[in-house]
Structures are given as C-alpha cells and as structure tokens.
All heavy atoms as a GROMACS GRO file, in nm:
protein
  609
    1MET      N    1  -1.259   1.363   1.705
    1MET     CA    2  -1.130   1.302   1.735
    1MET      C    3  -1.136   1.153   1.720
    1MET      O    4  -1.222   1.088   1.777
    1MET     CB    5  -1.082   1.341   1.874
    1MET     CG    6  -0.945   1.298   1.907
    1MET     SD    7  -0.898   1.375   2.067
    1MET     CE    8  -0.791   1.255   2.124
    2LYS      N    9  -1.043   1.097   1.639
    2LYS     CA   10  -1.048   0.952   1.619
    2LYS      C   11  -0.980   0.880   1.737
    2LYS      O   12  -0.884   0.937   1.797
    2LYS     CB   13  -0.989   0.914   1.488
    2LYS     CG   14  -0.844   0.944   1.471
    2LYS     CD   15  -0.795   0.903   1.326
    2LYS     CE   16  -0.653   0.934   1.309
    2LYS     NZ   17  -0.605   0.900   1.181
    3PRO      N   18  -1.021   0.760   1.770
    3PRO     CA   19  -0.956   0.686   1.877
    3PRO      C   20  -0.811   0.653   1.846
    3PRO      O   21  -0.772   0.642   1.725
    3PRO     CB   22  -1.039   0.557   1.890
    3PRO     CG   23  -1.132   0.556   1.776
    3PRO     CD   24  -1.130   0.688   1.710
    4PRO      N   25  -0.726   0.636   1.945
    4PRO     CA   26  -0.583   0.610   1.916
    4PRO      C   27  -0.554   0.483   1.843
    4PRO      O   28  -0.448   0.469   1.783
    4PRO     CB   29  -0.526   0.602   2.061
    4PRO     CG   30  -0.636   0.581   2.150
    4PRO     CD   31  -0.756   0.637   2.083
    5TYR      N   32  -0.649   0.391   1.844
    5TYR     CA   33  -0.625   0.265   1.772
    5TYR      C   34  -0.678   0.267   1.629
    5TYR      O   35  -0.669   0.173   1.555
    5TYR     CB   36  -0.693   0.147   1.849
    5TYR     CG   37  -0.839   0.170   1.872
    5TYR    CD1   38  -0.935   0.140   1.775
    5TYR    CD2   39  -0.883   0.225   1.994
    5TYR    CE1   40  -1.064   0.167   1.795
    5TYR    CE2   41  -1.018   0.246   2.015
    5TYR     CZ   42  -1.109   0.215   1.915
    5TYR     OH   43  -1.243   0.239   1.936
    6ALA      N   44  -0.732   0.379   1.587
    6ALA     CA   45  -0.796   0.388   1.457
    6ALA      C   46  -0.694   0.359   1.344
    6ALA      O   47  -0.727   0.291   1.243
    6ALA     CB   48  -0.856   0.525   1.435
    7ASP      N   49  -0.573   0.411   1.357
    7ASP     CA   50  -0.468   0.389   1.254
    7ASP      C   51  -0.437   0.241   1.243
    7ASP      O   52  -0.418   0.188   1.133
    7ASP     CB   53  -0.345   0.469   1.278
    7ASP     CG   54  -0.371   0.620   1.257
    7ASP    OD1   55  -0.456   0.658   1.174
    7ASP    OD2   56  -0.299   0.699   1.322
    8ARG      N   57  -0.424   0.180   1.357
    8ARG     CA   58  -0.395   0.034   1.360
    8ARG      C   59  -0.506  -0.048   1.294
    8ARG      O   60  -0.479  -0.135   1.220
    8ARG     CB   61  -0.368  -0.010   1.501
    8ARG     CG   62  -0.354  -0.160   1.513
    8ARG     CD   63  -0.226  -0.197   1.588
    8ARG     NE   64  -0.218  -0.338   1.617
    8ARG     CZ   65  -0.170  -0.430   1.535
    8ARG    NH1   66  -0.120  -0.392   1.418
    8ARG    NH2   67  -0.166  -0.557   1.565
    9MET      N   68  -0.629  -0.007   1.327
    9MET     CA   69  -0.739  -0.077   1.268
    9MET      C   70  -0.740  -0.061   1.120
    9MET      O   71  -0.765  -0.156   1.042
    9MET     CB   72  -0.871  -0.024   1.325
    9MET     CG   73  -0.895  -0.074   1.471
    9MET     SD   74  -1.048  -0.011   1.539
    9MET     CE   75  -1.168  -0.070   1.423
   10GLN      N   76  -0.713   0.060   1.072
   10GLN     CA   77  -0.709   0.079   0.926
   10GLN      C   78  -0.604   0.000   0.864
   10GLN      O   79  -0.620  -0.061   0.755
   10GLN     CB   80  -0.688   0.231   0.897
   10GLN     CG   81  -0.692   0.258   0.749
   10GLN     CD   82  -0.673   0.405   0.714
   10GLN    OE1   83  -0.657   0.488   0.808
   10GLN    NE2   84  -0.678   0.436   0.588
   11ARG      N   85  -0.488  -0.017   0.929
   11ARG     CA   86  -0.379  -0.092   0.877
   11ARG      C   87  -0.419  -0.240   0.862
   11ARG      O   88  -0.382  -0.305   0.772
   11ARG     CB   89  -0.254  -0.074   0.965
   11ARG     CG   90  -0.132  -0.150   0.913
   11ARG     CD   91  -0.013  -0.120   0.993
   11ARG     NE   92   0.095  -0.186   0.934
   11ARG     CZ   93   0.224  -0.151   0.953
   11ARG    NH1   94   0.252  -0.058   1.034
   11ARG    NH2   95   0.319  -0.218   0.891
   12LEU      N   96  -0.484  -0.289   0.968
   12LEU     CA   97  -0.532  -0.427   0.965
   12LEU      C   98  -0.628  -0.449   0.849
   12LEU      O   99  -0.616  -0.549   0.782
   12LEU     CB  100  -0.601  -0.465   1.097
   12LEU     CG  101  -0.501  -0.476   1.215
   12LEU    CD1  102  -0.579  -0.501   1.343
   12LEU    CD2  103  -0.400  -0.587   1.195
   13VAL      N  104  -0.712  -0.353   0.830
   13VAL     CA  105  -0.811  -0.363   0.718
   13VAL      C  106  -0.737  -0.360   0.583
   13VAL      O  107  -0.767  -0.428   0.491
   13VAL     CB  108  -0.914  -0.252   0.725
   13VAL    CG1  109  -1.000  -0.247   0.600
   13VAL    CG2  110  -1.002  -0.278   0.848
   14ARG      N  111  -0.637  -0.268   0.574
   14ARG     CA  112  -0.563  -0.246   0.451
   14ARG      C  113  -0.501  -0.376   0.399
   14ARG      O  114  -0.499  -0.404   0.280
   14ARG     CB  115  -0.454  -0.138   0.475
   14ARG     CG  116  -0.360  -0.121   0.358
   14ARG     CD  117  -0.424  -0.059   0.237
   14ARG     NE  118  -0.480   0.066   0.272
   14ARG     CZ  119  -0.597   0.106   0.235
   14ARG    NH1  120  -0.672   0.039   0.155
   14ARG    NH2  121  -0.640   0.227   0.267
   15THR      N  122  -0.444  -0.451   0.491
   15THR     CA  123  -0.383  -0.573   0.448
   15THR      C  124  -0.481  -0.679   0.399
   15THR      O  125  -0.440  -0.784   0.349
   15THR     CB  126  -0.290  -0.638   0.558
   15THR    OG1  127  -0.371  -0.662   0.668
   15THR    CG2  128  -0.175  -0.543   0.591
   16LYS      N  129  -0.608  -0.648   0.415
   16LYS     CA  130  -0.714  -0.742   0.368
   16LYS      C  131  -0.740  -0.723   0.220
   16LYS      O  132  -0.814  -0.800   0.162
   16LYS     CB  133  -0.846  -0.714   0.446
   16LYS     CG  134  -0.835  -0.734   0.595
   16LYS     CD  135  -0.852  -0.879   0.631
   16LYS     CE  136  -0.860  -0.885   0.783
   16LYS     NZ  137  -0.835  -1.010   0.834
   17VAL      N  138  -0.681  -0.622   0.158
   17VAL     CA  139  -0.699  -0.606   0.012
   17VAL      C  140  -0.647  -0.737  -0.050
   17VAL      O  141  -0.538  -0.780  -0.018
   17VAL     CB  142  -0.614  -0.481  -0.039
   17VAL    CG1  143  -0.614  -0.481  -0.190
   17VAL    CG2  144  -0.663  -0.358   0.022
   18PRO      N  145  -0.728  -0.794  -0.137
   18PRO     CA  146  -0.694  -0.924  -0.194
   18PRO      C  147  -0.552  -0.919  -0.262
   18PRO      O  148  -0.526  -0.834  -0.344
   18PRO     CB  149  -0.802  -0.951  -0.298
   18PRO     CG  150  -0.918  -0.868  -0.251
   18PRO     CD  151  -0.861  -0.754  -0.183
   19GLY      N  152  -0.465  -1.008  -0.212
   19GLY     CA  153  -0.338  -1.019  -0.273
   19GLY      C  154  -0.235  -0.913  -0.224
   19GLY      O  155  -0.122  -0.910  -0.273
   20ALA      N  156  -0.269  -0.831  -0.124
   20ALA     CA  157  -0.181  -0.727  -0.082
   20ALA      C  158  -0.048  -0.776  -0.027
   20ALA      O  159   0.056  -0.725  -0.057
   20ALA     CB  160  -0.249  -0.639   0.024
   21ARG      N  161  -0.062  -0.880   0.054
   21ARG     CA  162   0.067  -0.939   0.112
   21ARG      C  163   0.158  -0.988   0.002
   21ARG      O  164   0.280  -0.965   0.005
   21ARG     CB  165   0.032  -1.056   0.208
   21ARG     CG  166   0.140  -1.092   0.295
   21ARG     CD  167   0.168  -0.977   0.400
   21ARG     NE  168   0.288  -1.002   0.471
   21ARG     CZ  169   0.368  -0.913   0.518
   21ARG    NH1  170   0.331  -0.785   0.506
   21ARG    NH2  171   0.475  -0.946   0.579
   22GLU      N  172   0.103  -1.055  -0.096
   22GLU     CA  173   0.189  -1.104  -0.209
   22GLU      C  174   0.248  -0.986  -0.283
   22GLU      O  175   0.366  -0.996  -0.324
   22GLU     CB  176   0.104  -1.194  -0.297
   22GLU     CG  177   0.060  -1.328  -0.238
   22GLU     CD  178  -0.057  -1.315  -0.146
   22GLU    OE1  179  -0.129  -1.208  -0.147
   22GLU    OE2  180  -0.082  -1.408  -0.070
   23VAL      N  181   0.175  -0.883  -0.306
   23VAL     CA  182   0.224  -0.768  -0.380
   23VAL      C  183   0.336  -0.706  -0.301
   23VAL      O  184   0.439  -0.666  -0.357
   23VAL     CB  185   0.111  -0.665  -0.406
   23VAL    CG1  186   0.161  -0.531  -0.448
   23VAL    CG2  187   0.014  -0.719  -0.505
   24ILE      N  188   0.319  -0.689  -0.170
   24ILE     CA  189   0.424  -0.631  -0.085
   24ILE      C  190   0.552  -0.710  -0.089
   24ILE      O  191   0.662  -0.657  -0.101
   24ILE     CB  192   0.367  -0.608   0.058
   24ILE    CG1  193   0.263  -0.504   0.058
   24ILE    CG2  194   0.484  -0.575   0.150
   24ILE    CD1  195   0.178  -0.500   0.181
   25ILE      N  196   0.540  -0.842  -0.081
   25ILE     CA  197   0.653  -0.931  -0.082
   25ILE      C  198   0.724  -0.922  -0.217
   25ILE      O  199   0.847  -0.911  -0.228
   25ILE     CB  200   0.612  -1.076  -0.050
   25ILE    CG1  201   0.570  -1.086   0.095
   25ILE    CG2  202   0.725  -1.170  -0.089
   25ILE    CD1  203   0.504  -1.219   0.129
   26GLU      N  204   0.644  -0.917  -0.329
   26GLU     CA  205   0.702  -0.908  -0.459
   26GLU      C  206   0.777  -0.774  -0.478
   26GLU      O  207   0.892  -0.773  -0.529
   26GLU     CB  208   0.592  -0.920  -0.563
   26GLU     CG  209   0.640  -0.900  -0.708
   26GLU     CD  210   0.523  -0.905  -0.807
   26GLU    OE1  211   0.412  -0.937  -0.776
   26GLU    OE2  212   0.559  -0.871  -0.926
   27LEU      N  213   0.720  -0.662  -0.436
   27LEU     CA  214   0.781  -0.533  -0.442
   27LEU      C  215   0.911  -0.529  -0.361
   27LEU      O  216   1.011  -0.470  -0.400
   27LEU     CB  217   0.688  -0.420  -0.400
   27LEU     CG  218   0.581  -0.382  -0.494
   27LEU    CD1  219   0.480  -0.288  -0.427
   27LEU    CD2  220   0.640  -0.316  -0.622
   28ALA      N  221   0.907  -0.588  -0.242
   28ALA     CA  222   1.026  -0.591  -0.154
   28ALA      C  223   1.143  -0.669  -0.230
   28ALA      O  224   1.255  -0.625  -0.226
   28ALA     CB  225   0.998  -0.652  -0.025
   29HIS      N  226   1.103  -0.777  -0.290
   29HIS     CA  227   1.205  -0.854  -0.365
   29HIS      C  228   1.264  -0.778  -0.481
   29HIS      O  229   1.385  -0.766  -0.508
   29HIS     CB  230   1.145  -0.987  -0.413
   29HIS     CG  231   1.240  -1.075  -0.489
   29HIS    ND1  232   1.350  -1.130  -0.433
   29HIS    CD2  233   1.235  -1.110  -0.616
   29HIS    CE1  234   1.414  -1.201  -0.524
   29HIS    NE2  235   1.347  -1.189  -0.639
   30GLN      N  236   1.173  -0.716  -0.563
   30GLN     CA  237   1.212  -0.639  -0.681
   30GLN      C  238   1.294  -0.516  -0.647
   30GLN      O  239   1.389  -0.484  -0.720
   30GLN     CB  240   1.087  -0.595  -0.759
   30GLN     CG  241   1.012  -0.704  -0.826
   30GLN     CD  242   0.882  -0.653  -0.890
   30GLN    OE1  243   0.844  -0.542  -0.868
   30GLN    NE2  244   0.822  -0.740  -0.966
   31THR      N  245   1.262  -0.448  -0.535
   31THR     CA  246   1.332  -0.326  -0.505
   31THR      C  247   1.441  -0.344  -0.400
   31THR      O  248   1.513  -0.246  -0.370
   31THR     CB  249   1.230  -0.216  -0.453
   31THR    OG1  250   1.171  -0.270  -0.329
   31THR    CG2  251   1.124  -0.190  -0.559
   32GLN      N  252   1.455  -0.463  -0.347
   32GLN     CA  253   1.555  -0.490  -0.244
   32GLN      C  254   1.539  -0.397  -0.123
   32GLN      O  255   1.634  -0.351  -0.063
   32GLN     CB  256   1.697  -0.477  -0.302
   32GLN     CG  257   1.725  -0.566  -0.415
   32GLN     CD  258   1.722  -0.717  -0.376
   32GLN    OE1  259   1.786  -0.754  -0.279
   32GLN    NE2  260   1.641  -0.794  -0.442
   33ARG      N  261   1.412  -0.375  -0.083
   33ARG     CA  262   1.378  -0.291   0.034
   33ARG      C  263   1.316  -0.377   0.137
   33ARG      O  264   1.258  -0.478   0.113
   33ARG     CB  265   1.279  -0.181  -0.005
   33ARG     CG  266   1.331  -0.085  -0.113
   33ARG     CD  267   1.422   0.013  -0.048
   33ARG     NE  268   1.481   0.100  -0.149
   33ARG     CZ  269   1.597   0.150  -0.147
   33ARG    NH1  270   1.680   0.127  -0.043
   33ARG    NH2  271   1.641   0.230  -0.240
   34PRO      N  272   1.325  -0.334   0.268
   34PRO     CA  273   1.263  -0.409   0.377
   34PRO      C  274   1.113  -0.416   0.360
   34PRO      O  275   1.048  -0.324   0.314
   34PRO     CB  276   1.301  -0.333   0.504
   34PRO     CG  277   1.410  -0.241   0.458
   34PRO     CD  278   1.400  -0.218   0.315
   35LEU      N  279   1.048  -0.524   0.407
   35LEU     CA  280   0.907  -0.544   0.398
   35LEU      C  281   0.833  -0.430   0.462
   35LEU      O  282   0.725  -0.382   0.413
   35LEU     CB  283   0.866  -0.674   0.459
   35LEU     CG  284   0.880  -0.798   0.378
   35LEU    CD1  285   0.852  -0.924   0.455
   35LEU    CD2  286   0.791  -0.791   0.253
   36ASP      N  287   0.872  -0.380   0.582
   36ASP     CA  288   0.804  -0.271   0.654
   36ASP      C  289   0.802  -0.147   0.570
   36ASP      O  290   0.701  -0.078   0.561
   36ASP     CB  291   0.869  -0.246   0.786
   36ASP     CG  292   0.846  -0.357   0.884
   36ASP    OD1  293   0.751  -0.439   0.866
   36ASP    OD2  294   0.918  -0.363   0.987
   37GLU      N  295   0.908  -0.118   0.503
   37GLU     CA  296   0.919   0.002   0.421
   37GLU      C  297   0.829  -0.013   0.301
   37GLU      O  298   0.755   0.082   0.270
   37GLU     CB  299   1.065   0.026   0.372
   37GLU     CG  300   1.076   0.148   0.288
   37GLU     CD  301   1.220   0.165   0.235
   37GLU    OE1  302   1.311   0.086   0.267
   37GLU    OE2  303   1.239   0.259   0.153
   38VAL      N  304   0.832  -0.128   0.238
   38VAL     CA  305   0.746  -0.144   0.120
   38VAL      C  306   0.597  -0.143   0.158
   38VAL      O  307   0.517  -0.083   0.090
   38VAL     CB  308   0.781  -0.279   0.054
   38VAL    CG1  309   0.686  -0.313  -0.060
   38VAL    CG2  310   0.923  -0.276   0.003
   39GLU      N  311   0.564  -0.207   0.267
   39GLU     CA  312   0.426  -0.210   0.315
   39GLU      C  313   0.377  -0.068   0.343
   39GLU      O  314   0.268  -0.030   0.298
   39GLU     CB  315   0.414  -0.287   0.443
   39GLU     CG  316   0.273  -0.305   0.494
   39GLU     CD  317   0.263  -0.390   0.616
   39GLU    OE1  318   0.358  -0.398   0.690
   39GLU    OE2  319   0.156  -0.446   0.638
   40SER      N  320   0.463   0.013   0.404
   40SER     CA  321   0.422   0.153   0.429
   40SER      C  322   0.398   0.233   0.305
   40SER      O  323   0.297   0.304   0.292
   40SER     CB  324   0.534   0.223   0.517
   40SER     OG  325   0.506   0.354   0.539
   41VAL      N  326   0.489   0.224   0.212
   41VAL     CA  327   0.481   0.296   0.083
   41VAL      C  328   0.359   0.248   0.008
   41VAL      O  329   0.281   0.330  -0.045
   41VAL     CB  330   0.605   0.285  -0.002
   41VAL    CG1  331   0.589   0.342  -0.142
   41VAL    CG2  332   0.726   0.347   0.066
   42TYR      N  333   0.334   0.120   0.001
   42TYR     CA  334   0.220   0.065  -0.075
   42TYR      C  335   0.091   0.112  -0.010
   42TYR      O  336   0.002   0.156  -0.081
   42TYR     CB  337   0.228  -0.090  -0.073
   42TYR     CG  338   0.115  -0.154  -0.142
   42TYR    CD1  339   0.102  -0.150  -0.281
   42TYR    CD2  340   0.017  -0.225  -0.074
   42TYR    CE1  341  -0.001  -0.212  -0.352
   42TYR    CE2  342  -0.087  -0.288  -0.139
   42TYR     CZ  343  -0.097  -0.278  -0.282
   42TYR     OH  344  -0.201  -0.344  -0.340
   43GLU      N  345   0.079   0.109   0.126
   43GLU     CA  346  -0.037   0.157   0.190
   43GLU      C  347  -0.063   0.308   0.169
   43GLU      O  348  -0.174   0.348   0.152
   43GLU     CB  349  -0.032   0.123   0.340
   43GLU     CG  350  -0.046  -0.025   0.363
   43GLU     CD  351  -0.038  -0.062   0.514
   43GLU    OE1  352  -0.013   0.027   0.593
   43GLU    OE2  353  -0.055  -0.182   0.542
   44GLN      N  354   0.043   0.385   0.170
   44GLN     CA  355   0.031   0.529   0.140
   44GLN      C  356  -0.026   0.549   0.003
   44GLN      O  357  -0.112   0.637  -0.016
   44GLN     CB  358   0.168   0.596   0.153
   44GLN     CG  359   0.215   0.610   0.298
   44GLN     CD  360   0.362   0.663   0.300
   44GLN    OE1  361   0.421   0.691   0.196
   44GLN    NE2  362   0.414   0.678   0.421
   45GLN      N  363   0.021   0.474  -0.095
   45GLN     CA  364  -0.027   0.489  -0.229
   45GLN      C  365  -0.176   0.446  -0.240
   45GLN      O  366  -0.254   0.511  -0.307
   45GLN     CB  367   0.061   0.411  -0.328
   45GLN     CG  368   0.206   0.463  -0.340
   45GLN     CD  369   0.209   0.610  -0.371
   45GLN    OE1  370   0.138   0.658  -0.463
   45GLN    NE2  371   0.290   0.684  -0.306
   46LEU      N  372  -0.204   0.338  -0.170
   46LEU     CA  373  -0.349   0.294  -0.172
   46LEU      C  374  -0.436   0.399  -0.114
   46LEU      O  375  -0.541   0.436  -0.167
   46LEU     CB  376  -0.366   0.166  -0.088
   46LEU     CG  377  -0.337   0.033  -0.154
   46LEU    CD1  378  -0.342  -0.082  -0.057
   46LEU    CD2  379  -0.434   0.007  -0.268
   47ASP      N  380  -0.397   0.459   0.002
   47ASP     CA  381  -0.472   0.561   0.063
   47ASP      C  382  -0.490   0.683  -0.028
   47ASP      O  383  -0.604   0.737  -0.038
   47ASP     CB  384  -0.414   0.608   0.198
   47ASP     CG  385  -0.422   0.502   0.310
   47ASP    OD1  386  -0.513   0.414   0.296
   47ASP    OD2  387  -0.345   0.513   0.404
   48LEU      N  388  -0.384   0.722  -0.085
   48LEU     CA  389  -0.386   0.840  -0.178
   48LEU      C  390  -0.480   0.817  -0.292
   48LEU      O  391  -0.572   0.895  -0.320
   48LEU     CB  392  -0.246   0.871  -0.229
   48LEU     CG  393  -0.237   0.988  -0.326
   48LEU    CD1  394  -0.279   1.119  -0.256
   48LEU    CD2  395  -0.095   0.994  -0.380
   49LEU      N  396  -0.466   0.701  -0.357
   49LEU     CA  397  -0.549   0.671  -0.476
   49LEU      C  398  -0.693   0.652  -0.438
   49LEU      O  399  -0.788   0.698  -0.506
   49LEU     CB  400  -0.496   0.549  -0.551
   49LEU     CG  401  -0.362   0.570  -0.621
   49LEU    CD1  402  -0.302   0.435  -0.660
   49LEU    CD2  403  -0.379   0.662  -0.737
   50GLU      N  404  -0.721   0.587  -0.327
   50GLU     CA  405  -0.860   0.561  -0.285
   50GLU      C  406  -0.929   0.689  -0.243
   50GLU      O  407  -1.050   0.698  -0.248
   50GLU     CB  408  -0.862   0.464  -0.172
   50GLU     CG  409  -0.838   0.320  -0.223
   50GLU     CD  410  -0.843   0.213  -0.108
   50GLU    OE1  411  -0.834   0.257   0.009
   50GLU    OE2  412  -0.852   0.097  -0.137
   51SER      N  413  -0.852   0.794  -0.203
   51SER     CA  414  -0.910   0.915  -0.157
   51SER      C  415  -0.982   0.992  -0.271
   51SER      O  416  -1.074   1.067  -0.243
   51SER     CB  417  -0.802   1.002  -0.093
   51SER     OG  418  -0.715   1.059  -0.186
   52TYR      N  419  -0.936   0.971  -0.392
   52TYR     CA  420  -1.003   1.041  -0.504
   52TYR      C  421  -1.058   0.955  -0.620
   52TYR      O  422  -1.120   1.004  -0.711
   52TYR     CB  423  -0.915   1.153  -0.554
   52TYR     CG  424  -0.787   1.110  -0.622
   52TYR    CD1  425  -0.780   1.072  -0.752
   52TYR    CD2  426  -0.667   1.108  -0.548
   52TYR    CE1  427  -0.668   1.029  -0.816
   52TYR    CE2  428  -0.548   1.068  -0.609
   52TYR     CZ  429  -0.549   1.032  -0.741
   52TYR     OH  430  -0.432   0.990  -0.800
   53ALA      N  431  -1.032   0.827  -0.611
   53ALA     CA  432  -1.076   0.738  -0.715
   53ALA      C  433  -1.229   0.718  -0.716
   53ALA      O  434  -1.285   0.695  -0.610
   53ALA     CB  435  -1.008   0.604  -0.704
   54THR      N  436  -1.284   0.728  -0.829
   54THR     CA  437  -1.433   0.705  -0.836
   54THR      C  438  -1.457   0.557  -0.868
   54THR      O  439  -1.562   0.505  -0.833
   54THR     CB  440  -1.498   0.798  -0.945
   54THR    OG1  441  -1.429   0.777  -1.065
   54THR    CG2  442  -1.492   0.943  -0.899
   55VAL      N  443  -1.368   0.499  -0.941
   55VAL     CA  444  -1.378   0.356  -0.967
   55VAL      C  445  -1.261   0.286  -0.894
   55VAL      O  446  -1.144   0.319  -0.925
   55VAL     CB  447  -1.368   0.324  -1.118
   55VAL    CG1  448  -1.372   0.172  -1.142
   55VAL    CG2  449  -1.476   0.398  -1.193
   56LYS      N  450  -1.292   0.204  -0.797
   56LYS     CA  451  -1.188   0.148  -0.710
   56LYS      C  452  -1.131   0.017  -0.754
   56LYS      O  453  -1.035  -0.032  -0.696
   56LYS     CB  454  -1.248   0.126  -0.565
   56LYS     CG  455  -1.324   0.246  -0.518
   56LYS     CD  456  -1.238   0.329  -0.434
   56LYS     CE  457  -1.325   0.442  -0.373
   56LYS     NZ  458  -1.250   0.557  -0.336
   57THR      N  459  -1.182  -0.036  -0.859
   57THR     CA  460  -1.142  -0.171  -0.912
   57THR      C  461  -0.991  -0.181  -0.932
   57THR      O  462  -0.931  -0.281  -0.893
   57THR     CB  463  -1.217  -0.211  -1.040
   57THR    OG1  464  -1.358  -0.194  -1.017
   57THR    CG2  465  -1.185  -0.348  -1.081
   58PHE      N  466  -0.930  -0.090  -0.995
   58PHE     CA  467  -0.790  -0.099  -1.032
   58PHE      C  468  -0.699  -0.024  -0.944
   58PHE      O  469  -0.575  -0.011  -0.968
   58PHE     CB  470  -0.768  -0.052  -1.177
   58PHE     CG  471  -0.847  -0.139  -1.273
   58PHE    CD1  472  -0.963  -0.092  -1.338
   58PHE    CD2  473  -0.798  -0.266  -1.306
   58PHE    CE1  474  -1.026  -0.177  -1.425
   58PHE    CE2  475  -0.865  -0.346  -1.392
   58PHE     CZ  476  -0.985  -0.302  -1.452
   59VAL      N  477  -0.748   0.030  -0.829
   59VAL     CA  478  -0.667   0.106  -0.737
   59VAL      C  479  -0.542   0.024  -0.691
   59VAL      O  480  -0.431   0.074  -0.687
   59VAL     CB  481  -0.749   0.158  -0.619
   59VAL    CG1  482  -0.660   0.206  -0.501
   59VAL    CG2  483  -0.840   0.268  -0.664
   60PRO      N  484  -0.564  -0.104  -0.654
   60PRO     CA  485  -0.441  -0.184  -0.608
   60PRO      C  486  -0.331  -0.197  -0.720
   60PRO      O  487  -0.216  -0.194  -0.688
   60PRO     CB  488  -0.496  -0.316  -0.571
   60PRO     CG  489  -0.640  -0.288  -0.535
   60PRO     CD  490  -0.684  -0.180  -0.629
   61VAL      N  491  -0.376  -0.201  -0.843
   61VAL     CA  492  -0.282  -0.220  -0.955
   61VAL      C  493  -0.200  -0.082  -0.965
   61VAL      O  494  -0.079  -0.090  -0.979
   61VAL     CB  495  -0.356  -0.244  -1.089
   61VAL    CG1  496  -0.259  -0.244  -1.206
   61VAL    CG2  497  -0.429  -0.377  -1.077
   62PHE      N  498  -0.271   0.026  -0.960
   62PHE     CA  499  -0.198   0.158  -0.971
   62PHE      C  500  -0.116   0.181  -0.847
   62PHE      O  501  -0.010   0.240  -0.858
   62PHE     CB  502  -0.300   0.268  -0.998
   62PHE     CG  503  -0.367   0.260  -1.133
   62PHE    CD1  504  -0.499   0.250  -1.146
   62PHE    CD2  505  -0.289   0.254  -1.250
   62PHE    CE1  506  -0.567   0.241  -1.267
   62PHE    CE2  507  -0.353   0.247  -1.375
   62PHE     CZ  508  -0.487   0.238  -1.385
   63ALA      N  509  -0.163   0.138  -0.732
   63ALA     CA  510  -0.086   0.158  -0.610
   63ALA      C  511   0.043   0.080  -0.615
   63ALA      O  512   0.151   0.130  -0.572
   63ALA     CB  513  -0.165   0.116  -0.492
   64LYS      N  514   0.040  -0.040  -0.674
   64LYS     CA  515   0.166  -0.120  -0.687
   64LYS      C  516   0.262  -0.048  -0.779
   64LYS      O  517   0.380  -0.038  -0.744
   64LYS     CB  518   0.126  -0.258  -0.742
   64LYS     CG  519   0.251  -0.345  -0.766
   64LYS     CD  520   0.212  -0.484  -0.824
   64LYS     CE  521   0.332  -0.563  -0.853
   64LYS     NZ  522   0.294  -0.690  -0.920
   65ARG      N  523   0.212   0.002  -0.889
   65ARG     CA  524   0.298   0.072  -0.984
   65ARG      C  525   0.363   0.200  -0.921
   65ARG      O  526   0.479   0.219  -0.935
   65ARG     CB  527   0.221   0.114  -1.108
   65ARG     CG  528   0.303   0.185  -1.213
   65ARG     CD  529   0.222   0.227  -1.333
   65ARG     NE  530   0.161   0.109  -1.396
   65ARG     CZ  531   0.067   0.120  -1.488
   65ARG    NH1  532   0.021   0.241  -1.521
   65ARG    NH2  533   0.015   0.014  -1.540
   66ARG      N  534   0.280   0.272  -0.851
   66ARG     CA  535   0.327   0.398  -0.787
   66ARG      C  536   0.426   0.367  -0.680
   66ARG      O  537   0.525   0.436  -0.663
   66ARG     CB  538   0.213   0.484  -0.741
   66ARG     CG  539   0.136   0.544  -0.860
   66ARG     CD  540   0.017   0.620  -0.814
   66ARG     NE  541   0.058   0.730  -0.730
   66ARG     CZ  542  -0.005   0.844  -0.716
   66ARG    NH1  543  -0.118   0.862  -0.788
   66ARG    NH2  544   0.038   0.941  -0.640
   67ALA      N  545   0.396   0.259  -0.600
   67ALA     CA  546   0.492   0.222  -0.491
   67ALA      C  547   0.624   0.180  -0.546
   67ALA      O  548   0.729   0.221  -0.497
   67ALA     CB  549   0.425   0.109  -0.406
   68ARG      N  550   0.626   0.105  -0.659
   68ARG     CA  551   0.748   0.062  -0.719
   68ARG      C  552   0.830   0.187  -0.766
   68ARG      O  553   0.952   0.192  -0.748
   68ARG     CB  554   0.719  -0.026  -0.841
   68ARG     CG  555   0.849  -0.085  -0.903
   68ARG     CD  556   0.826  -0.167  -1.024
   68ARG     NE  557   0.743  -0.286  -1.000
   68ARG     CZ  558   0.624  -0.306  -1.057
   68ARG    NH1  559   0.571  -0.221  -1.142
   68ARG    NH2  560   0.558  -0.411  -1.031
   69GLU      N  561   0.760   0.281  -0.824
   69GLU     CA  562   0.826   0.409  -0.867
   69GLU      C  563   0.887   0.481  -0.747
   69GLU      O  564   0.999   0.528  -0.753
   69GLU     CB  565   0.730   0.500  -0.942
   69GLU     CG  566   0.687   0.444  -1.074
   69GLU     CD  567   0.571   0.521  -1.139
   69GLU    OE1  568   0.525   0.622  -1.075
   69GLU    OE2  569   0.531   0.484  -1.248
   70VAL      N  570   0.814   0.495  -0.637
   70VAL     CA  571   0.858   0.566  -0.521
   70VAL      C  572   0.982   0.492  -0.464
   70VAL      O  573   1.081   0.551  -0.426
   70VAL     CB  574   0.749   0.577  -0.409
   70VAL    CG1  575   0.805   0.630  -0.282
   70VAL    CG2  576   0.641   0.673  -0.466
   71LEU      N  577   0.969   0.357  -0.449
   71LEU     CA  578   1.078   0.278  -0.391
   71LEU      C  579   1.201   0.282  -0.481
   71LEU      O  580   1.317   0.271  -0.430
   71LEU     CB  581   1.028   0.137  -0.362
   71LEU     CG  582   0.929   0.124  -0.254
   71LEU    CD1  583   0.857  -0.012  -0.263
   71LEU    CD2  584   0.991   0.144  -0.115
   72GLY      N  585   1.182   0.293  -0.611
   72GLY     CA  586   1.295   0.297  -0.698
   72GLY      C  587   1.375   0.426  -0.693
   72GLY      O  588   1.487   0.436  -0.739
   73GLN      N  589   1.316   0.529  -0.631
   73GLN     CA  590   1.386   0.659  -0.623
   73GLN      C  591   1.486   0.664  -0.511
   73GLN      O  592   1.568   0.754  -0.505
   73GLN     CB  593   1.278   0.773  -0.598
   73GLN     CG  594   1.191   0.788  -0.722
   73GLN     CD  595   1.085   0.894  -0.694
   73GLN    OE1  596   1.075   0.952  -0.586
   73GLN    NE2  597   0.999   0.919  -0.795
   74TYR      N  598   1.485   0.567  -0.421
   74TYR     CA  599   1.574   0.568  -0.306
   74TYR      C  600   1.719   0.528  -0.348
   74TYR      O  601   1.736   0.451  -0.432
   74TYR     CB  602   1.525   0.475  -0.197
   74TYR     CG  603   1.402   0.523  -0.127
   74TYR    CD1  604   1.279   0.464  -0.153
   74TYR    CD2  605   1.406   0.632  -0.042
   74TYR    CE1  606   1.168   0.511  -0.089
   74TYR    CE2  607   1.296   0.675   0.025
   74TYR     CZ  608   1.174   0.615  -0.002
   74TYR     OH  609   1.062   0.662   0.057
   0.00000   0.00000   0.00000
C-alpha cells in the first residue's frame, strides 16, 4: 500500500520534467483551458507514455502532442 502522500510526491516530481511548466502554460494558451486542467491532462499523458516507453528521451514531446489532442476534443 502506498502512502497517502505518494501521489502528491509524484506530482511534484512530474513538474521537474525540464520545461514542463512552460509546456503547460503554452498548451493552456493554445487551447484556452485552465492551467489545472492542462496540467492534469499533460501529466496523465506523461504517465501513460512513460509506462511503456523504452526510450524516454522524446516522451515529453509526444505527451505534449497527445495532451493538445485530448484538450482539443472538449
């Protein structure tokens, strides 16, 4: 069983991805969505891609693209 703060710790670590904050702000501006919503979608895409990616170098690039697609569906 993971500690109750584990999700928060992962979220803090997630925002440490180089340039993540700038990407989130850019996506929020492009999609006219709230920052919290964009951050959540972007982090979900990062988690999903990192769960099966063997080469992690371009995961943030693909996560940004997928997040934009998801946010554009609203």
